[in-house]
C-alpha positions as CSV (number, residue, x, y, z in Angstrom):
1,M,-11.8,15.5,10.7
2,Q,-12.5,11.7,10.4
3,T,-14.0,12.1,6.9
4,G,-11.1,14.3,5.7
5,L,-8.5,11.8,6.9
6,L,-10.4,9.0,5.3
7,H,-10.6,10.9,2.0
8,L,-6.9,11.7,2.2
9,H,-6.1,8.0,2.9
10,N,-8.3,7.1,-0.1
11,L,-6.7,9.6,-2.4
12,L,-3.2,8.6,-1.5
13,R,-3.8,5.1,-2.8
14,W,-3.8,6.5,-6.3
15,V,-0.4,8.2,-5.6
16,I,0.9,4.9,-4.4
17,F,-0.4,3.0,-7.5
18,I,1.2,5.5,-9.8
19,L,4.6,5.4,-7.9
20,L,4.5,1.7,-7.5
21,I,3.8,1.1,-11.2
22,L,6.7,3.4,-12.0
23,S,8.9,1.6,-9.5
24,I,8.0,-1.8,-11.1
25,I,8.7,-0.5,-14.6
26,K,12.0,1.1,-13.6
27,S,13.2,-2.0,-11.8
28,Y,12.0,-4.4,-14.5
29,T,13.6,-2.4,-17.3
30,G,16.8,-2.0,-15.3
31,W,16.9,-5.7,-14.6
32,K,16.1,-7.0,-18.1
33,G,18.0,-4.2,-19.8
34,G,21.2,-4.7,-17.8
35,K,21.3,-1.0,-16.9
36,S,23.5,0.4,-14.2
37,F,21.7,1.7,-11.1
38,Q,20.8,5.3,-11.4
39,P,20.0,8.0,-8.7
40,G,16.6,8.5,-10.4
41,D,15.7,5.0,-9.6
42,K,16.5,5.4,-6.0
43,K,14.4,8.6,-5.8
44,I,11.3,6.9,-7.4
45,W,11.7,4.1,-4.9
46,L,12.0,6.6,-2.1
47,F,8.9,8.5,-3.0
48,T,7.0,5.2,-3.3
49,M,8.1,4.3,0.2
50,I,7.3,7.8,1.6
51,A,3.8,7.8,0.1
52,S,3.1,4.2,1.4
53,H,4.3,5.1,4.9
54,I,2.2,8.3,5.1
55,T,-0.8,6.3,3.9
56,L,0.0,3.6,6.5
57,L,0.1,6.2,9.3
58,L,-3.3,7.5,8.2
59,G,-4.7,4.0,8.0
60,L,-3.3,3.1,11.4
61,Y,-5.1,6.1,12.9
62,Q,-8.3,5.1,11.1
63,W,-7.8,1.5,12.3
64,T,-7.5,2.4,16.0
65,L,-9.3,5.7,16.5
66,G,-11.4,6.2,13.4
67,R,-15.2,5.8,13.0
68,Y,-14.9,2.0,13.0
69,G,-11.6,1.8,14.9
70,L,-10.6,-0.8,17.5
71,F,-11.2,1.6,20.4
72,T,-14.2,3.5,19.1
73,Y,-16.5,0.9,17.3
74,Q,-18.9,-1.0,19.5
75,S,-20.9,-3.9,18.2
76,E,-22.5,-6.9,19.7
77,E,-21.3,-9.2,16.9
78,S,-17.9,-10.7,16.9
79,M,-15.4,-9.1,14.7
80,M,-14.8,-12.1,12.5
81,G,-18.5,-12.9,12.2
82,N,-19.2,-9.6,10.4
83,A,-17.8,-9.2,6.8
84,F,-17.4,-5.4,7.3
85,T,-15.5,-5.5,10.5
86,R,-13.5,-8.5,9.5
87,F,-12.3,-6.7,6.3
88,F,-11.6,-3.3,7.9
89,Q,-10.2,-4.6,11.2
90,F,-8.2,-7.6,10.0
91,E,-7.9,-8.3,6.2
92,H,-7.2,-4.7,5.0
93,P,-4.7,-3.6,7.7
94,V,-2.7,-6.9,7.7
95,S,-2.4,-6.9,3.9
96,M,-1.4,-3.3,3.8
97,I,1.2,-3.6,6.5
98,V,2.8,-6.5,4.7
99,A,2.6,-4.5,1.4
100,V,4.3,-1.5,3.1
101,V,7.0,-3.7,4.5
102,L,7.6,-5.1,1.0
103,I,7.8,-1.6,-0.5
104,T,10.3,-0.7,2.2
105,L,12.4,-3.7,1.4
106,G,12.3,-2.8,-2.3
107,H,13.5,0.7,-1.5
108,G,16.2,-0.9,0.8
109,M,17.6,-2.7,-2.2
110,A,18.9,0.7,-3.4
111,K,21.2,0.8,-0.4
112,K,22.5,-2.7,-0.6
113,P,26.1,-3.3,-1.9
114,V,25.1,-5.9,-4.5
115,D,25.3,-5.8,-8.2
116,D,22.8,-3.8,-10.1
117,A,21.0,-6.7,-11.7
118,T,20.3,-8.2,-8.3
119,K,19.1,-4.9,-7.0
120,Y,16.7,-4.4,-9.8
121,R,15.5,-8.0,-9.7
122,K,14.8,-8.2,-6.0
123,A,13.2,-4.7,-6.0
124,F,11.0,-5.8,-8.9
125,Y,9.7,-8.8,-7.0
126,Y,9.2,-6.8,-3.8
127,F,7.2,-4.1,-5.6
128,L,5.2,-6.5,-7.7
129,I,4.1,-8.6,-4.7
130,A,3.3,-5.4,-2.8
131,L,1.1,-4.2,-5.7
132,V,-0.7,-7.5,-5.8
133,L,-1.4,-7.4,-2.1
134,I,-2.7,-3.8,-2.4
135,L,-4.9,-4.6,-5.3
136,I,-6.4,-7.5,-3.3
137,A,-6.9,-5.6,-0.1
138,V,-8.3,-2.3,-1.4
139,P,-12.1,-1.8,-0.9
140,W,-12.9,-1.4,-4.6
141,P,-16.5,-0.3,-5.5
142,F,-17.2,-3.7,-7.1
143,R,-16.6,-5.5,-3.8
144,G,-20.2,-5.1,-2.8
145,E,-22.2,-2.8,-0.7
146,V,-20.7,-3.9,2.6
147,I,-17.0,-3.4,1.8
148,G,-16.9,-1.4,-1.4
149,R,-15.8,2.3,-1.4
150,P,-16.0,4.8,-4.2
151,W,-13.2,5.2,-6.8
152,F,-12.6,8.7,-5.5
153,P,-13.5,9.9,-2.0
154,G,-16.5,12.1,-1.6
155,M,-18.1,10.9,-4.8
């Protein structure tokens, strides 16, 4: 079960990337193009938020009860002294929680009673900062043997 949840968590990052890039493009073109806010924009932002929240829930489970979770992993080293545990117990979760909060704020702009240009502009910045945080905190394969994970789970 642990492996399956980890693979699902890993696969959902690609869904989030695609939806987040779509959200960034939609908000940027709406902002710079002076477009009026469309229901389709709200739906894309909603799907982005839903995917990020599901991935966050899976990640929180892994963070607390997973193979290397707070309550299941036992090591004699301090958490901050080991690159692996520091990344997966501190850097990755904190960055991802902040990114999900920013995605939620970006989606929340769809509900705000402000003009469309402000909606698009603020959502663009929220989504862009969230994407940068996610890109920094994902355990990419090129991050080394200690932290790196495969591009696709199970491969």
